[in-house]
C-alpha positions in Angstrom: -15.6 22.4 40.3 -16.0 24.5 37.4 -19.4 24.7 36.0 -20.9 22.3 38.3 -23.3 23.4 41.3 -22.1 20.9 43.9 -25.6 20.6 46.8 -24.3 20.8 50.4 -25.7 18.3 52.2 -24.4 17.8 55.9 -23.9 14.7 57.1 -22.6 13.2 53.9 -19.6 12.5 51.6 -18.9 14.2 48.3 -16.0 13.0 46.6 -14.0 16.2 44.6 -14.2 15.1 41.3 -13.6 17.0 37.8 -13.7 15.9 33.9 -10.0 16.1 32.0 -8.7 15.8 29.0 -5.4 14.7 28.1 -3.7 15.4 24.8 -1.3 13.2 23.3 1.8 13.5 21.7 5.4 11.9 20.6 8.7 13.1 19.7 11.8 11.2 18.0 10.0 7.8 18.0 11.5 4.7 16.7 11.0 3.8 12.6 10.0 0.2 12.8 9.2 0.3 8.9 11.7 -0.2 6.4 10.8 1.6 3.4 8.7 4.5 5.3 8.4 6.1 8.7 6.3 4.5 11.6 2.5 5.1 11.5 2.0 5.3 15.0 -1.1 4.9 17.5 -1.4 5.0 21.3 -3.3 3.1 23.3 -4.6 4.3 26.7 -4.8 1.4 29.5 -6.0 2.0 33.2 -5.9 -0.2 36.1 -9.9 -0.1 38.0 -9.5 -0.2 42.2 -8.3 -3.2 43.8 -7.5 -4.6 40.8 -3.8 -6.2 39.5 -4.9 -5.9 35.7 -4.5 -3.3 32.9 -7.5 -2.8 31.2 -7.9 -0.8 27.7 -9.6 2.6 28.1 -9.3 3.9 24.0 -6.9 4.3 21.6 -6.3 7.0 19.4 -6.2 7.3 15.3 -3.4 6.4 13.5 -1.3 8.6 12.1 0.9 7.4 8.8 4.2 8.2 8.4 5.0 10.2 11.4 7.9 9.6 13.9 6.3 13.2 15.7 3.0 12.9 16.0 0.2 14.6 17.6 -2.8 12.8 18.0 -6.5 14.2 17.6 -8.1 12.0 19.8 -7.9 12.6 23.5 -8.2 10.5 26.8 -11.1 11.8 28.4 -11.9 10.5 32.4 -13.0 11.8 35.5 -10.3 13.1 37.5 -10.5 12.2 41.4 -8.1 14.0 43.4 -8.2 11.4 46.6 -7.3 8.3 44.4 -4.3 6.8 42.8 -5.5 6.3 39.2 -2.9 4.4 37.7 -2.3 4.9 33.7 -0.2 2.8 30.9 0.3 4.3 27.4 1.8 1.9 24.8 2.5 3.5 21.3 2.4 1.0 18.2 3.2 1.0 14.4 0.4 0.1 12.8 0.9 -1.8 9.3 -2.4 -4.1 9.4 -6.2 -3.5 9.2 -6.6 -5.7 12.9 -7.4 -4.4 16.2 -5.3 -7.5 17.3 -2.2 -5.5 19.5 0.0 -8.6 19.1 -0.2 -8.2 15.7 1.6 -4.5 15.3 5.1 -3.7 16.3 5.4 -2.4 19.6 7.3 1.3 19.7 7.3 1.7 23.5 5.0 2.3 26.7 5.0 4.2 30.0 3.2 4.1 33.1 2.1 6.9 35.5 -0.6 8.7 37.6 -3.1 10.9 36.5 -2.3 13.1 39.3 1.4 13.3 37.8 0.0 14.5 34.1 -2.2 17.3 36.2 0.0 18.2 38.2 2.7 19.1 35.4 0.1 21.7 34.2 0.2 23.4 30.9 4.1 22.2 29.9 3.1 18.9 29.9 3.9 15.8 31.5 6.8 14.5 29.5 8.8 11.5 29.9 10.9 8.7 27.8 8.9 5.4 26.3 10.6 2.0 27.4 10.9 -0.3 24.6 8.7 -3.2 26.0 10.5 -6.4 24.2 14.2 -4.8 25.2 13.0 -4.2 28.8 11.3 -7.6 29.7 14.7 -8.9 28.2 17.0 -7.2 30.7 15.3 -4.7 32.7 18.3 -3.8 34.5 19.9 -2.6 31.0 20.6 0.8 29.8 19.1 1.0 26.4 18.3 3.7 23.8 14.6 5.1 24.5 12.4 4.7 21.6 11.0 8.0 21.8 9.5 10.7 23.9 5.9 11.3 25.2 4.0 14.3 26.0 0.5 14.4 28.0 -0.9 17.6 28.8 -4.2 17.7 31.3 -7.0 20.2 30.9 -10.2 20.5 32.8 -13.1 20.3 30.8 -16.2 22.7 31.4 -19.8 21.9 31.4 -20.8 23.3 28.1 -23.6 22.3 25.8 -22.2 24.5 22.7 -20.6 23.3 19.6 -18.9 25.0 16.6 -19.8 23.9 12.8 -17.1 25.1 10.7 -16.9 24.3 6.7 -13.6 25.5 5.4 -12.2 25.8 2.0 -9.2 27.8 0.2 -8.0 29.4 -2.9 -4.3 29.5 -4.6 -3.3 27.3 -1.6 -0.3 24.6 -2.2 2.2 24.2 -5.1 3.0 21.4 -7.7 5.5 20.6 -10.1 3.5 19.0 -12.9 -0.1 19.9 -13.8 -1.4 16.3 -13.7 -0.3 16.1 -10.1 -2.2 18.6 -8.0 -1.4 19.3 -4.6 -2.9 17.0 -1.7 -3.7 19.8 1.4 -5.0 19.5 5.0 -5.6 21.6 7.6 -5.3 21.3 11.0 -7.2 23.4 14.2 -4.9 23.8 17.4 -6.2 25.9 20.8 -3.5 28.2 22.8 -2.6 26.9 26.2 -1.1 29.9 29.1 2.4 28.6 28.1 1.8 30.1 24.4 2.1 26.4 23.4 -0.9 25.1 20.8 -2.8 21.9 21.4 -3.8 19.9 18.5 -8.0 19.7 18.5 -8.8 18.9 14.8 -6.9 17.4 11.9 -9.1 17.5 8.4 -8.9 14.9 5.8 -6.8 15.4 2.6 -8.1 17.4 -0.6 -6.7 17.5 -3.9 -6.4 20.8 -5.8 -5.7 24.4 -5.1 -9.0 25.6 -4.1 -10.3 22.8 -2.2 -13.0 22.6 0.2 -13.1 20.1 3.4 -15.7 18.6 4.8 -18.1 20.4 7.5 -16.6 19.4 10.9 -18.5 19.6 14.3 -16.5 20.6 17.7 -17.7 20.8 21.1 -16.7 24.4 22.8 -15.6 22.5 25.9 -12.7 20.8 24.3 -12.0 23.7 21.6 -11.7 26.5 23.9 -13.4 25.6 27.4 -16.2 28.4 26.4 -13.7 31.3 25.8 -14.6 32.9 22.3 -11.5 35.2 22.9 -9.2 32.2 23.1 -6.9 31.8 20.5 -7.3 29.5 17.7 -4.3 28.3 15.0 -5.7 26.9 11.5 -2.6 26.0 9.8 -2.4 24.4 6.4 -0.3 21.9 4.9 0.4 20.2 1.8 1.4 16.5 1.2 5.0 15.9 -0.5 5.4 13.0 -2.7 7.3 11.3 -0.1 4.5 11.2 2.3 5.8 13.8 4.4 3.9 17.3 5.7 5.1 20.7 4.4 3.5 23.9 6.1 2.2 26.2 3.7 0.7 28.8 6.2 -1.3 29.6 9.6 -3.4 32.1 10.9 -4.3 33.3 14.3 -8.3 33.7 15.1 -10.8 33.1 17.8 -14.6 32.1 17.8 -15.8 36.0 18.2 -13.4 36.8 14.9 -14.8 33.6 12.7 -18.2 34.8 13.7 -17.4 38.3 12.6 -16.3 37.4 9.2 -19.3 35.5 7.9 -18.6 33.9 4.9 -15.5 35.9 4.4 -11.5 34.7 4.1 -8.4 34.5 6.3 -5.2 35.5 4.6 -2.7 32.8 5.4 1.0 33.8 6.8 4.4 31.8 6.4 6.2 30.7 9.2 8.4 33.7 9.4 5.6 36.2 9.1 5.3 37.3 5.8 1.9 36.9 3.7 1.3 34.3 1.5 -1.2 34.5 -1.6 -3.2 32.1 -0.1 -6.3 32.5 1.6 -8.5 30.5 3.8 -12.1 30.7 3.0 -15.1 30.5 5.6 -18.1 28.6 4.0 -20.0 28.1 7.1 -19.7 28.9 10.9 -22.0 28.8 13.2 -22.5 28.2 16.9 -24.9 25.5 17.9 -26.5 23.4 21.3 -25.5 20.5 22.1 -28.6 18.1 23.0 -27.5 15.3 25.2 -29.2 11.7 25.7 -30.9 13.4 28.6 -32.4 15.8 26.9 -33.8 13.2 24.3 -35.0 11.0 26.9 -36.5 13.5 29.1 -38.2 14.7 26.0 -39.8 11.6 25.5 -38.0 9.1 23.6 -38.9 5.3 24.1 -35.7 2.8 23.7 -37.1 -0.8 22.8 -35.1 -3.5 23.6 -35.2 -6.8 21.5 -33.3 -9.6 22.3 -31.8 -12.3 19.9 -30.3 -16.0 21.1 -28.2 -18.0 20.0 -29.2 -21.5 19.5 -26.8 -23.4 17.5 -25.0 -26.2 18.4 -21.8 -25.0 19.6 -23.5 -23.9 22.5 -23.5 -27.9 23.7 -26.3 -30.4 24.5 -28.2 -28.4 27.1 -28.4 -31.5 29.1 -24.7 -31.3 29.9 -23.4 -28.7 32.8 -20.9 -27.9 30.0 -23.5 -26.7 27.6 -23.8 -22.9 27.9 -27.5 -23.5 27.3 -27.5 -25.6 30.6 -30.2 -24.7 33.6 -28.2 -25.5 36.7 -30.4 -26.5 39.5 -28.8 -23.8 42.1 -30.5 -21.0 41.5 -27.7 -18.3 42.2 -25.9 -20.6 38.6 -27.3 -18.7 35.9 -26.1 -19.5 32.3 -23.4 -17.2 30.3 -27.0 -16.3 28.2 -29.1 -15.4 32.0 -26.1 -13.6 32.7 -26.1 -11.7 29.9 -29.8 -10.9 29.7 -29.7 -9.6 33.5 -27.3 -7.1 33.3 -28.0 -5.5 29.9 -32.1 -6.0 30.8 -32.0 -4.7 34.3 -30.8 -1.2 32.8 -32.5 -0.2 29.9 -36.1 -1.9 30.9 -36.4 1.8 32.8 -36.3 3.3 29.6 -38.9 1.4 28.2 -42.6 2.5 29.6 -44.4 -0.5 28.3 -42.0 -3.3 29.4 -42.5 -5.7 26.7 -39.3 -6.9 25.5 -39.5 -9.2 21.5 -37.2 -12.3 22.2 -36.0 -14.1 19.1 -34.2 -17.1 18.4 -31.8 -18.2 15.2 -29.8 -21.5 14.4 -32.1 -24.2 15.6 -34.4 -26.8 14.1 -37.9 -25.7 15.3 -41.3 -27.7 15.5 -43.3 -28.5 14.0 -41.6 -30.2 11.1 -38.0 -29.6 12.4 -36.9 -27.0 9.8 -34.0 -24.6 10.6 -34.9 -20.9 11.0 -32.5 -17.9 11.8 -35.4 -15.5 13.1 -38.2 -17.2 15.3 -39.9 -16.3 18.2 -38.4 -18.1 21.4 -41.8 -18.5 23.1 -42.7 -20.5 20.1 -45.9 -19.0 19.7 -48.1 -16.1 18.1 -45.7 -13.5 19.6 -42.4 -12.5 20.8 -43.2 -10.0 23.2 -42.3 -11.0 26.9 -43.2 -8.8 29.6 -40.1 -7.8 31.7 -36.8 -9.0 31.8 -38.2 -11.4 34.0 -40.5 -12.7 31.3 -37.7 -12.5 28.9 -36.0 -15.1 31.3 -38.5 -17.5 32.1 -39.5 -17.7 28.2 -35.9 -18.8 27.4 -35.8 -21.1 30.7 -39.2 -21.8 31.7 -38.9 -25.5 33.0 -41.5 -24.9 36.1 -44.7 -26.8 36.8 -46.8 -23.2 36.5 -49.8 -23.4 34.3 -49.3 -19.4 33.1 -46.9 -16.7 32.9 -46.9 -13.2 32.7 -49.6 -12.4 30.0 -48.5 -14.3 27.3 -48.5 -18.7 27.6 -44.8 -19.8 27.5 -43.0 -23.4 27.1 -39.5 -24.1 27.8 -37.8 -23.2 24.4 -34.9 -25.4 25.0 -37.0 -28.8 25.2 -39.1 -28.2 22.0 -36.2 -26.9 19.7 -33.0 -28.7 18.3 -29.8 -26.7 18.4 -28.3 -27.0 14.7 -26.6 -24.3 12.5 -25.0 -21.8 11.2 -24.6 -19.0 13.1 -26.5 -16.3 11.1 -27.4 -12.5 12.2 -28.5 -11.1 8.7 -32.1 -12.0 9.0 -32.7 -10.6 12.9 -30.7 -7.4 11.8 -32.9 -7.1 8.7 -36.2 -7.8 10.7 -35.8 -5.6 13.7 -34.2 -2.8 11.0 -37.7 -2.9 9.4 -39.1 -2.2 12.6 -36.9 0.8 13.1 -37.5 2.0 9.4 -41.1 3.2 10.7 -39.5 5.1 13.9 -37.7 8.0 12.1 -39.3 11.0 14.2 -36.9 10.6 17.1 -40.2 8.9 19.5 -38.4 5.7 19.6 -35.0 4.1 19.4 -34.1 0.1 19.2 -31.4 -1.7 20.3 -31.0 -5.2 19.3 -29.1 -7.3 21.8 -27.7 -10.4 19.6 -25.7 -13.0 22.3 -23.9 -15.9 20.8 -21.2 -18.3 21.3 -19.6 -18.7 17.8 -17.9 -16.7 15.1 -20.6 -15.7 12.6 -21.1 -17.5 9.2 -22.8 -15.2 6.9 -20.2 -11.9 7.3 -20.8 -10.7 4.3 -24.7 -10.4 4.4 -24.6 -9.5 8.3 -22.3 -6.6 7.2 -24.6 -5.6 4.4 -27.4 -5.1 6.6 -25.4 -3.3 9.4 -24.6 -0.6 6.5 -28.1 -0.5 5.6 -29.4 0.1 9.0 -26.7 2.7 10.1 -29.5 5.6 9.0 -32.1 4.2 11.1 -32.8 4.4 15.1 -31.2 1.5 15.8 -28.1 -0.1 17.8 -26.6 -3.6 18.0 -24.9 -4.9 20.5 -23.1 -8.8 20.2 -22.2 -10.4 23.4 -20.2 -13.2 23.0 -20.6 -15.8 25.6 -18.6 -19.4 26.0 -14.8 -19.6 25.2 -14.8 -19.5 21.0 -12.6 -17.2 19.3 -14.5 -14.1 18.4 -11.2 -12.0 16.8 -13.8 -12.2 13.3 -16.3 -10.2 15.6 -14.4 -7.3 16.1 -14.8 -6.3 12.1 -18.4 -5.5 12.8 -17.4 -2.9 15.8 -16.4 0.1 13.6 -15.0 1.9 16.7 -11.5 2.1 15.0 -12.8 1.6 11.1 -15.7 2.4 9.8 -17.7 -0.8 8.4 -18.5 -0.6 4.8 -20.1 -3.2 2.1 -19.2 -3.1 -1.3 -18.1 0.4 -0.9 -21.1 1.9 0.9 -19.6 3.1 4.2 -21.9 3.0 7.4 -23.1 6.3 8.3 -22.9 5.8 12.0 -20.8 3.2 14.3 -24.1 1.3 15.4 -22.6 -1.8 16.6 -20.8 -2.7 20.1 -19.2 -6.0 20.5 -18.3 -7.4 24.2 -16.6 -10.9 24.3 -18.3 -11.5 27.9 -17.8 -15.6 28.2 -18.7 -15.6 31.6 -18.6 -13.6 35.0 -15.3 -15.2 36.2 -13.0 -14.5 33.1 -15.1 -11.4 32.4 -14.1 -9.8 36.0 -10.5 -11.2 35.3 -10.0 -9.0 32.1 -12.1 -5.8 33.6 -10.9 -6.0 37.3 -8.5 -8.5 38.0 -8.0 -10.9 40.9 -8.3 -9.9 44.1 -8.5 -11.5 47.2 -10.0 -11.0 51.0 -13.5 -11.5 52.5 -15.9 -10.7 49.6 -14.1 -11.0 46.6 -15.7 -11.7 43.5 -13.0 -14.4 43.1 -14.2 -16.3 46.5 -15.8 -19.7 45.0 -18.1 -19.5 48.0 -20.0 -16.3 46.7 -21.3 -16.8 43.3 -24.0 -14.6 44.1 -21.6 -11.5 44.6 -19.8 -12.7 41.6 -22.8 -12.8 39.1 -24.2 -9.4 40.3 -20.7 -7.8 40.2 -19.9 -9.5 36.7 -23.3 -8.3 35.4 -22.9 -4.6 36.5 -19.4 -4.5 34.9 -21.0 -5.9 31.5 -23.8 -3.6 31.8 -21.7 -0.3 32.1 -19.6 -2.0 29.0 -22.3 -3.2 26.8 -24.4 0.0 27.1 -21.4 2.8 27.1 -22.0 3.7 23.6 -25.8 3.8 23.4 -26.4 7.1 24.4 -23.6 8.6 21.6 -25.2 6.5 18.9 -29.0 7.7 19.9 -27.5 11.4 20.1 -25.7 10.7 16.5 -29.1 9.4 14.7 -30.9 12.3 16.0 -28.3 14.9 15.1 -28.1 13.3 11.5 -31.9 13.7 11.0 -32.0 17.4 12.5 -34.3 16.2 14.9 -34.3 18.2 18.4 -35.7 17.5 22.0 -38.4 20.0 21.5 -39.8 18.0 18.6 -39.7 15.0 20.3 -43.3 14.7 21.2 -44.2 12.5 24.4 -46.9 10.0 24.2 -49.1 8.9 27.2 -47.3 6.4 29.1 -49.3 3.0 29.1 -50.0 1.9 32.7 -47.9 -1.2 33.3 -49.4 -4.5 33.8 -48.1 -6.0 36.8 -46.6 -9.4 37.6 -49.7 -9.9 40.1 -52.2 -8.9 37.1 -50.2 -10.9 34.4 -50.2 -14.0 36.5 -53.8 -14.6 36.3 -55.6 -17.5 37.8 -57.4 -19.7 35.8 -60.4 -20.1 37.9 -60.7 -16.1 37.6 -63.1 -14.8 35.1 -61.4 -14.3 31.5 -60.5 -10.4 30.9 -59.7 -8.9 27.8 -56.3 -7.0 27.9 -55.4 -4.4 25.3 -51.8 -5.0 24.6 -49.5 -2.1 25.0 -47.1 -1.5 21.9 -47.4 -4.4 20.0 -44.3 -5.0 17.5 -45.5 -6.6 14.2 -44.4 -10.3 13.9 -41.1 -10.9 11.2 -42.5 -10.4 8.1 -41.3 -12.6 5.0 -38.4 -10.7 3.5 -37.3 -13.2 0.9 -39.8 -15.6 -1.6 -41.4 -18.3 0.5 -39.7 -21.4 -0.2 -38.8 -24.6 1.5 -35.7 -23.4 3.9 -32.2 -24.4 2.7 -30.6 -25.2 5.6 -27.0 -23.7 3.6 -28.9 -20.9 2.5 -28.1 -17.7 4.6 -30.0 -15.2 2.9 -33.7 -16.4 4.0 -35.6 -16.5 7.1 -38.1 -19.6 7.9 -40.5 -18.8 9.9 -43.6 -20.5 11.5 -46.7 -20.5 9.3 -48.5 -18.5 11.9 -45.7 -15.7 12.1 -46.6 -15.2 8.4 -49.8 -13.4 8.7 -49.2 -9.3 9.4 -51.3 -7.7 11.9 -52.6 -4.1 11.0 -53.5 -3.2 14.7 -52.7 -4.6 18.4 -55.2 -8.0 18.7 -57.5 -7.8 21.4 -56.5 -11.1 23.6 -58.6 -12.8 26.0 -56.2 -14.2 29.0 -58.2 -17.4 29.0 -57.3 -18.0 25.6 -53.5 -18.2 26.5 -53.7 -20.4 29.4 -53.4 -24.4 28.9 -57.0 -26.2 28.9 -57.8 -26.9 32.5 -57.3 -30.8 33.1 -59.7 -33.2 32.9 -61.8 -34.1 35.6 
């Protein structure tokens, strides 16, 4: 495949694959609005192998008041020649600020395979949309199509360069009244072999006849597939009083011409070819290298994962089998919290040489006096650290008769605390953000995993904390378990609309929300029911079900981490060459951690000691209804300036009396 070097090895199998980009356009869409035109958005679904369910793949942006939209957002996926890859495209009229599709008017849908789109070539795969409601009522009846959809696939080359461009304009647009200057924007389109142009970028709208638009960064793989002579069309538009768009003029150029012009201008031409007085100004143009997630990891960036567990009473009495915190006597029946910890932890632990993972809890009454805490150590000791993911699981669910466990003394948290409430995220987000605040040099990146069963009760405080943390090396993953309604959580996930608080918009999208619930319901929504021996739906194979569900969950939960990490590095101007690799610590093995009591005491230097929670708010008696305070154990309020020297003998339980 283009841009790829595949190694030949006899006696093996290699699937011929390539990455393709699908451009989506619609024409003559049905108008669902009374006083204006439809505001369309396209949602792409795919059907995984051996599945009967459609799974959402991506969504385009929303284009206001447009019945002939050309969407900028592309569907990028791997194309497998030997597989049938089923796709479904649904177009909606978006009129409400919610991500629930059932709340919007459906315009129409279409189903096809990826092979049909690819084989259509540069002409594109064009077909009619089907009215979903009409088809379900009378599938055999011939009805008017709600519009057309045009899909064009192009193979992406493996390039690691991007274009940085800042454009402005002079004497652009026209205004009937001085008090209403024109509102203008521009688009960039790339040429196809057929002579058609496909939209690549649409700028924001700016007022005034001499605007300067926000700088844009576009990858060369999508812009021109590495061909710097490929024609690019830059066209300027003016928004009319009715909300429609009117073309002002355009110019045809390419990357080499833009580089030669420097800080110059391009004269625009009208649609009939005549020159107009408007000029497009190039304020900045450069080609820069794209640094990937792998580049940063190989340069020494460490990913530190922190867990935060919901111990509110809505989880149910842990002694009851229906509780989400119930520990089954069967080892192959982990509860949803254990499943989520294993799924994410087993992947992310490979990116942290220290293998030390802090584990926090919230929403419980903790010993010794039963005060409500929204940020306590699950170990109920002096440190939140756990050695390895197995240490996190043991700290959370430890109930065996062992006298020692993995470097630090652990007791069964569930048996020592009382599940209470409410469900507050802000305290733990602020705490982990404080740790990330000290690591802006690119050497460390934090991932906070919040596992919860209920609807958040401190939404304003949480939004404020997320917006403040969006400039830090931090990602937040929220995993919803149980059967609660998690619709409110979608507001925190900034995939569609960037989260904001009091007018301040988050610098980056750092939150990913996934409603896991449990293994069986997760697989039902991601893979669909299957049949046959070895199926996850086979009740006699819980081991297979849990492993399969965890692998699916890990892929969904961690999918955005690479982009979030690289977006932080780019925003701070950090390149891999300046990330210094610290010497890898010698990992403490499980056998070393499980020191027997009768052995000679040894002194162990704790690697990568994360400081305990600090008292962010004034110290006073905790009010269970106050969502803005953090209650901590007295021992947790001392700040340690350096990693302590800990004797293993001090951490073990006292020897039984003779």
